[in-house]
C-alpha positions as a printed Julia matrix, in Angstrom:
292×3 Matrix{Float64}:
 -0.3     0.02   -0.04
  1.21    3.58   -1.2
  0.79    6.62    0.59
  2.28    9.92    1.92
  4.08    9.55    5.54
  3.21   12.53    7.8
  5.52   15.81    8.03
  7.6    14.32   11.03
 10.7    16.17   11.58
 13.72   14.14   10.44
 17.05   14.58   12.79
 19.35   11.84   12.06
 19.58   10.15    8.73
 21.43    6.67    8.57
 23.52    5.93    5.72
 24.5     2.32    4.08
 26.74    1.91    1.61
 27.17   -1.21   -0.71
 30.86   -2.68   -0.33
 33.64   -1.69   -1.96
 31.53    1.07   -4.53
 33.33    3.67   -4.89
 30.25    5.21   -6.82
 28.46    4.76   -3.41
 31.25    6.68   -1.87
 30.81    9.39   -4.23
 27.25    9.73   -3.68
 27.35    9.54    0.13
 30.09   12.15    0.08
 27.45   14.09   -1.47
 24.6    13.38    0.87
 26.27   14.18    3.8
 27.41   17.28    2.5
 23.69   18.21    1.91
 22.77   17.21    5.01
 25.1    18.79    7.26
 23.87   21.96    5.23
 20.65   21.58    6.64
 21.46   20.62   10.46
 20.94   17.01    9.73
 23.15   14.32   11.37
 24.13   11.54    9.76
 25.22    7.97   11.19
 27.16    5.84    8.72
 27.82    2.04    8.36
 30.66    1.01    8.65
 31.33    0.98    5.23
 30.42    4.84    4.91
 32.6     5.22    7.64
 35.69    3.99    5.97
 34.76    5.9     2.6
 34.16    9.27    4.47
 37.01    8.82    7.21
 34.67    8.75   10.33
 33.4     6.45   12.51
 31.36    3.96   11.19
 28.67    1.58   12.97
 26.83   -1.61   12.36
 23.66   -1.28   10.53
 21.7    -2.46   13.19
 22.82    0.53   15.1
 21.98    2.92   12.37
 19.03    1.74   11.54
 17.63    1.67   15.43
 18.69    5.67   15.83
 17.8     7.04   12.19
 14.43    8.86   11.13
 15.47    7.76    7.64
 17.68    5.14    6.12
 19.73    5.92    2.83
 21.05    2.88    1.2
 23.27    3.15   -2.05
 23.29   -0.06   -3.93
 21.43   -2.48   -5.17
 18.3    -4.87   -4.47
 20.8    -7.07   -2.31
 21.9    -4.02   -0.3
 18.39   -3.04    0.17
 17.8    -6.39    1.44
 20.66   -6.85    4.05
 19.85   -3.17    5.58
 16.06   -3.98    5.84
 17.07   -7.39    7.46
 19.47   -5.68    9.99
 16.59   -2.7    10.98
 14.61   -5.77   12.43
 11.17   -4.97   13.54
 11.18   -0.85   13.51
  9.38    0.89   11.18
 12.04    2.87    9.76
 11.21    4.49    6.11
 14.54    3.18    3.92
 14.97    5.28    0.68
 17.21    2.85   -1.89
 19.21    4.64   -4.23
 20.45    2.44   -7.42
 23.88    2.7    -8.45
 23.8    -0.02  -11.19
 20.6    -0.54  -13.23
 17.3     0.03  -12.07
 16.06   -1.85   -9.29
 13.03   -3.43   -8.17
 13.51   -2.2    -4.56
 15.99    0.56   -4.8
 14.52    2.54   -7.85
 15.54    5.81   -7.27
 18.69    7.06   -9.16
 21.62    9.02   -8.2
 20.17   12.01  -10.42
 16.93   11.89   -8.32
 18.34   12.0    -4.73
 18.01   15.38   -3.56
 14.46   15.7    -5.06
 13.64   12.74   -3.48
 15.21   14.1    -0.42
 13.75   17.11   -0.59
 10.2    15.58   -0.68
 10.79   13.5     2.31
 11.87   16.71    4.54
  8.95   18.42    3.26
  6.7    15.04    4.29
  5.54   14.87    0.56
  7.03   11.5    -0.33
  4.96    8.08   -0.69
  6.0     5.2     1.0
  5.29    1.59    0.1
  4.52   -0.85    3.01
  5.71   -4.12    2.18
  4.68   -7.01    3.86
  7.14   -9.86    5.4
  7.03  -13.2     7.03
  7.95  -14.98   10.13
  9.96  -18.1     9.08
 10.52  -20.95   12.07
 12.56  -24.22   11.3
 11.74  -26.92   13.86
 12.81  -30.61   14.45
 11.11  -32.36   17.07
  9.83  -29.15   19.23
 13.43  -27.68   19.0
 13.63  -24.45   17.09
 16.52  -24.83   14.26
 16.25  -21.06   13.1
 13.95  -18.27   13.3
 14.02  -15.61   10.74
 11.87  -12.35    8.93
 11.88  -12.79    5.71
 11.41   -9.73    2.96
 12.22  -11.88    0.11
 11.31  -15.78    0.45
 11.98  -18.67    1.99
 13.04  -21.41   -0.13
 13.66  -25.2     0.6
 15.87  -26.84   -1.91
 17.7   -30.42   -2.43
 21.18  -30.64   -0.41
 24.14  -31.98   -1.83
 22.82  -35.26   -2.94
 20.77  -34.7    -6.28
 17.89  -36.41   -5.5
 13.97  -35.42   -5.48
 12.35  -33.78   -2.43
  9.25  -34.39   -1.16
  7.88  -31.8     0.6
  4.48  -31.84    2.31
  2.58  -28.63    2.59
 -0.28  -27.77    4.72
 -2.16  -24.58    5.15
 -3.91  -23.85    8.45
 -3.33  -27.07    9.58
 -5.18  -28.81    6.83
 -3.18  -30.81    4.15
 -2.73  -28.84    0.72
 -0.48  -30.77   -1.84
  2.84  -32.89   -1.57
  5.39  -31.26   -3.93
  7.84  -33.56   -5.57
 10.94  -32.02   -7.42
 14.03  -29.73   -6.65
 12.21  -27.77   -4.16
  9.62  -24.96   -3.19
  9.56  -20.97   -2.68
  7.1   -19.27   -0.2
  7.7   -15.73   -1.31
  6.03  -12.51   -0.31
  5.15  -10.05   -3.32
  8.27   -8.47   -2.92
 10.0   -11.94   -3.41
  7.33  -12.74   -6.0
 10.33  -10.74   -8.62
 12.93  -13.01   -7.42
 13.36  -16.74   -7.46
  9.82  -17.54   -7.37
  9.81  -15.34  -10.97
 12.48  -17.1   -12.16
 10.8   -20.48  -11.4
  7.45  -19.71  -13.09
  5.67  -17.85  -10.44
  3.35  -14.84  -10.43
  4.21  -11.26  -10.1
  2.21   -9.7    -6.98
  1.81   -6.24   -6.67
  3.42   -5.02   -3.34
  0.3    -3.49   -1.72
 -1.38   -7.1    -2.25
 -1.16   -8.73    1.57
 -0.37  -12.59    0.14
  2.41  -14.73   -0.74
  3.07  -17.3    -3.35
  4.13  -20.96   -3.12
  6.17  -21.8    -6.38
  7.47  -25.68   -6.92
 11.32  -25.56   -8.48
 11.47  -28.25  -11.08
  7.71  -30.29  -10.05
  8.01  -33.93  -11.3
  4.43  -33.14  -11.67
  3.39  -30.35  -14.36
  0.36  -29.93  -12.81
  1.57  -28.43   -9.66
  1.43  -25.08  -10.39
  1.99  -21.6    -8.06
 -0.73  -20.76   -5.89
 -1.49  -17.64   -4.22
 -2.32  -17.43   -0.71
 -3.84  -15.4     1.4
 -1.23  -13.42    3.98
 -3.31  -14.99    6.83
 -2.82  -18.43    6.08
 -0.46  -20.11    8.23
  1.6   -22.39    5.96
  3.87  -25.54    7.25
  6.03  -27.51    5.35
  7.53  -30.79    6.17
 10.77  -31.83    4.17
 11.26  -35.62    3.57
 14.89  -35.45    1.35
 14.81  -39.09   -0.51
 18.65  -39.57    0.93
 20.75  -36.76    2.79
 19.4   -33.27    3.65
 17.23  -30.61    2.39
 18.14  -26.88    2.59
 16.08  -24.07    3.87
 17.37  -20.38    3.02
 15.62  -17.33    4.1
 16.27  -14.63    1.7
 19.38  -16.07    0.94
 21.28  -15.42    3.93
 19.61  -17.17    6.89
 19.98  -20.95    6.4
 19.86  -24.44    8.09
 19.84  -28.2     7.4
 16.5   -30.21    7.0
 16.33  -33.66    8.08
 13.21  -36.0     7.21
  9.93  -34.72    8.8
 11.56  -31.06    9.82
  9.22  -28.55    9.82
  8.96  -25.02    8.22
  6.51  -22.72    9.53
  5.69  -19.64    7.71
  3.1   -16.97    8.59
  2.63  -13.17    7.63
  4.36  -10.82   10.25
  3.03   -7.5    11.96
  6.48   -5.86   10.81
  6.28   -4.58    7.42
  9.37   -3.25    6.01
  8.61    0.71    4.47
 10.19    1.57    1.46
 10.3     5.22   -0.04
  9.6     5.24   -3.81
 10.35    7.39   -6.75
  8.02   10.17   -7.39
  9.45    9.68  -10.82
  7.61    6.29  -11.97
  5.14    3.82  -11.14
  5.5    -0.06  -10.29
  4.85   -0.47  -13.93
  7.25    1.78  -15.09
  9.63   -0.44  -13.23
  8.37   -3.64  -14.25
  8.57   -2.14  -17.68
 12.25   -1.63  -17.29
 13.41   -4.43  -15.29
 11.46   -7.15  -17.8
 11.78   -5.09  -20.83
  8.25   -5.45  -21.64
  7.12   -3.96  -25.17
 10.47   -4.43  -26.31
 11.59   -6.66  -29.12
């Protein structure tokens, strides 16, 4: 859901940079000067501190204290910062230093205008749902994580078919047989799920999509579920172990019968969107709709 945020005073801005990016360093210097001229404090992450020759902090520290987070990099950097922000609803402005991103959609040339809109309380934000993921083995918790993109169960080191029993709200839904299964948010619907043949969900939709990876039965297709559903996945690797990955970062091995529980979280991520383009402008540019 998009909307205009109230004009809350912004006294401290966190700058988070993509590692080893000279372009990010140059933009950070420009932003830092612009903010200082307006009496706004800048908090730098470790990478920002390295480029600006000042003290840098852990991103979790920056996110806990900033009124706005400005992320210089790409979608991967934005995902990392959103994870470090945890449950705090701090708005995040992503500046893409390469090609247009699905998440980091503001270009360096648009940055000053976007910042001016934020400080005037005239910017638009999009609420992006997240879900809580918990892996269990005989009642013991193996992993807990907050996902913005997806939770993915795949085959382990042994290249054998994987069976995944899927339940929704405690009722059996299907048993997927193949290379694995993706449970994705609307944000994650344009990531791995899209590559596996899943549909695109717009950010404002409170739903997630279950997408099989190379299913053995072609009748097993992606399924969109409301975010109120509680999804339970039971992994049954035919040999060895399966692997659970959350947003491509947090991971753990799964044995036969281990459970993965997925449910919508009340802690959404809040992204500042470009005033220059709509969501469909982003999709056309990224997916090359209407081009030869």
